[in-house]
N, C-alpha and C positions, 0 to 999 in steps of 0.2 A: 207517692206508689206510682203515679201517674207519668213523673218524670223518670223514674225507674223502667217502667214498663215501655215507656218510648226509647229510651236509650237501648234496652235490649232487642227492640224492633229495629232501630238501625245499625245494630251491630250484626243483628242475623242477616239483614240486606246487605250487610258490607261483605259478610261471608260469602254469599251466596254468589254476589257480583265478581268475587275474586275468584271463587271455585269454575265459575262459569269462563273467564277470562282465561284460565290457565288450561280449562279442557279445549277450549277454540285455539289457543297459542298452540297447544300440541299438535292439534290436528292440523292446523294450517302450516306447522313444520312437517308435517308427514307429507302433505300437499305437495308442498315445495319440493320435498327431495323426490318425491314421484313425479313431478313435472321434470326436473332435471335429468333424472335417471331415464324417462320414456323418451327427452330428445336426443339423449348421448347413449347408445346403444353398451350395454355390458358383455362379458365374454358368452356367447352361444346365441346371439342374435343369428338366425338363422342366413339370410341374405348379406349381413355388413355392412346394409345402407344404412343411412341418418335421414329418417323420413323421405321427401324428396330431394335433397342436397345431393347431386351428382358426384362423384369422387371421393365421396366421405366414405371410406372404407376401412375394415380391420385388417392388422396385419394378417396373413395367413399362417404366420411361422408362431405367433403367439395367440391370436385370438383377438387382441386388443385394440381400442378404437385409437386411430392415429392423428393427433391434429394435423400434423405434415401435410394430410391429403384433404385436409377442408378446404375448398375453392377460396379464394380471396378475392374481397370485392373491389378494394382499389390500390392493385398491386404497383411497387415502386419500381421505376423502369432504371435507375442506379444508385450504386452504392457509395456512399463514401468511404472508403476505405481507412483503416488505422493509421494513424501518426507515422510516419517514418522519421522522423527530426531527433535530434538526441533531447532528452527530456532535459528541464531546466533542473539545476540542480538545488534542493532544499538546504536551508540551514539547520543545522546539528541542532538537536533540542534534548539529547540523552545525555545524560551528567557521563563525565569519565570517572568509573570508578577505580579505585585502586587495586592491587591484588589482593582477589580472596584470601581471607586469613582462615584458619584450620574453625576457630569459634564462628565465625561467619559461614562458613560451609557446612556446618554441623547444625545453624539456626536454619539456613534455607533448606537443606533436607529435611529436616523436621517440619517446616513449613508447608514442603510440598508433599510430603507425606499425608497430612493433614485435609490438603487438598484433593488428591485424588481418592482419601478414606469415605471423604463427604460426598464425593460424586459418587463413585460406587455403591455407596448407599441410596443417594437418588435414583442411580441407574436401575437397582434391584428392585426396588420399589416400583418404578414404572412399567420395568419387565413382567413383575409379578400381577400387578393390578392392570395396565392402561397399554398391554402392548400394541402397536401399530396403530394405536390413537393417537390424537392430536396432543392432550395434555391428561394429567394426572392430577386428581383432587389431592392435595398433599394431606386434606384432615379427613376428607370422606373416604377416600378410597375411590371414590366414582372418578368418572372420564368427562372428558370435553371433545368435543370435534368441531371446532369453531374455524378450524381452517382447510375446511375442504375433505376432511377426515383421511389426509394423505400422510400421515404419523410425522406431522410436523416436529414434535420433542424426537424421535428417532434419526429422522435426519439431520437435525440440527447439532447434534451431537457425535456424529459418526468421525468428524475431526477429531475430538474431545478423546474418543476411543482410541484412537490411534496414536494421539501424542500422549495419552498416558497410559500407553504400550499396555492395553485390556485387547489384544489381538484377537482372542479366541470371542469376546462378545463384538469386538468389531466386526468380524466375518461373521455372525449371526445376526446383525442387524444390516450389514449390507446385502447379506441374502435377502432377508426380510424386503428391504426396500424394494428389489425388484421386482415384488409383487404388486405394489403401488399402481393402484388402475386409474390412469386419468380419463375414462370412460364413464366415470359415476361420481358422484360428490356428494357431501351432507349438507350442504348448503348450495343455494340455488344463486347466490351472489359471490366472485370470487375477488378477494382483496389483494391487488397486483403488487400493490407494495410487500405486503407481508409473505406472499408467495415467493417474492422475488429474494428475499432475504434470507428467508427460512429454509425453503425447498429446494431453488437453485442455486443460492448460495452457500446452503447445504451440501448439496452433491461437489459441487465446485472445489468447495475447500476439501473434502474427503478425498475429489482426486489429485487436487494439488501437494495435499500432505501425503498421499498414499501409491499415488501410481494406478491407484485400482480402475481401469476402464471401465467396468461395470459402472462407476459413478460418474464417468464424462457421459454414456450413453443416456444414463437418466437426467443429467442436467439438461442434452441436447432435448429429450422429449420435454421437460417441462419449460425448456425454452421456446419450442415451438407451439405450444399450448398459450403461455403468455404472448408471444408474438401477435398473436392474433387479435391482442385488446388494441392493437396498434392498427388496426384493419378500418381506417376510419378517412374520410375524405382528405383530411390535412396530416394524417397519420401521426395524430396526437392521443396517446393511448387514453381508454375508460380505465381510471383508476378502481372503480368498485363496478366489477365488469361481470355480466350474465353470459356465461357461455352458451346455453342454449339460445340465447336469442341472439348470439351472434351466428349461430348457425343457423340460424332460420330466415333472418333478415338483413338489412345493414344496417352499419352502426355510425353513429356520429361522437364526438368526444363530448364531454359532459362541460357546461359553462361556471359550475361549482368545483371546483378540485383543490383540495389542501397542497398547498407548496413542496411539502415534505412526499408528499407521496408520489407526485409526477417527478419530481428535482431528485430521486435519491435511488435511481435504475444503474445508474450509467456503471458503477464498479461491475457487478455481476455480467450485465450487458455486453459491456467491453469485454470481460476476461470470456465469456463464453466464445465472443469472435476470435478472441487469440489462440484457445485450446481447439476450437473446431473448424476455425478456419472459414466459418459463413461469415460474411461481411453484413447481413442483414442487421444483426443483432446490435453491433457498434452502431450503425447507420443509426437507428430506429431512438437511439438515447442520445447522439451528436444533434439532429433535429432539435430535440430540448434544451440541450446544451446553448445552442445559438440562440434560440429565442430567448432564454435568460440573459446571455450577454448582451443582447442588443438592446433590452429594455432594460438593463439595471441601473443605467446613469437616469432612467426617465420617470423611476416609481416617485413615489409622495416621500421617499427616504431612501435617495439615491445612494448605492453601494447594496440594499437591500432589498428582497422581494417580500410583496404583504404577505399574510397566512393562506389567503386564499387568491386563487387565479382561475383563468377562463379557457380554458384548455380549447372547448371550440372555435372561439373566436380568437385564438393567439394572443390576450389581454394578459400578460403577468405582471401589471403594473396598476391597476385602476382602486385594488381596495385599499382601504387605510388602517387596516390593524396588521402590527408587526411584533414579532417576538424572535427571540433568539431559541427558545423553549420548544417545548412538545406541540408538535402540527408543523413545526420549520426545522427543529432541530439537525436532521439528517441531512438536509439538504444544503446545510454550511460544512457540513463534517464530510460528507464524502463526495461531494458534486462540482465542488469550485475547481473550472478547468486551470490547468497548467500549462497545457499547450493543445493549440486548436489549427488543424491547417486552414488555409485560406480558401480553397475551391470551395463553390456549392453544391452540394448534391441536386440530382435530376430529380 
């Protein structure tokens, strides 16, 4: 009997602890959101100023906070331009298919329809239950906002809507995406890698397939925000970046960074320079590429880079854990340089 009572007491204490932790977790998340929102004004801020930060104003035509107006602590004096040489030709990897038969064409169309039907069903669920939220819980029907609350699923699928011919849905989604406000967020820390591939990449892909200039405008808006994560003494980005802190004080890059997060930004930033004409985005990622290239043969496993690198000290070779899997994979997938100009940036 004593033993049963003791276990009952333990269970009761454990339940109390869990409830307490959950209460304070919710409270802390609310406080974090409040701190972020208080640091970055939402629409309706009377003077448009960001604390004591001069020059940080809202766009008078939209009432939205503009990251391009936030002063830079470590300005870049000269930018590396996009390469102008002829790209190297890669060996072909695609199979040479014979002419499509009627049977194969029928099967292909059947598969395409199955994919489109599945996408439409998922999109309708997202629209019904999680419109403008980052994610839909497929079983609960609830929502998650772990990517800033900037409609990650919506932005990530703009090109899919266009490619699949869902033009009415595309127009609705693009119109809604224009209301994404980078003056507030649901998290006080921004994952620069995730925001780059989902939001910046999503709007760039939308622009590339549709030619809709609204998506280019929004891509530049995200680019301006993300570029502030590079505002460090050595211009290495902070991959888990705190926007409010960046506005209020000077930043330094982190000593512990996942290699995939710092090494997988080149495609989107390079493309943003190509379509916007602004060289700063390519320059930002070219600096990272050059560090990878300079240290590639000096690592503990020459030819590869470790999972963890030191961005603050520009040391990409000291750690001893290597993998081609998670935490490294995208570095090797998208960032191996094919052509690099030899001039050094200022």
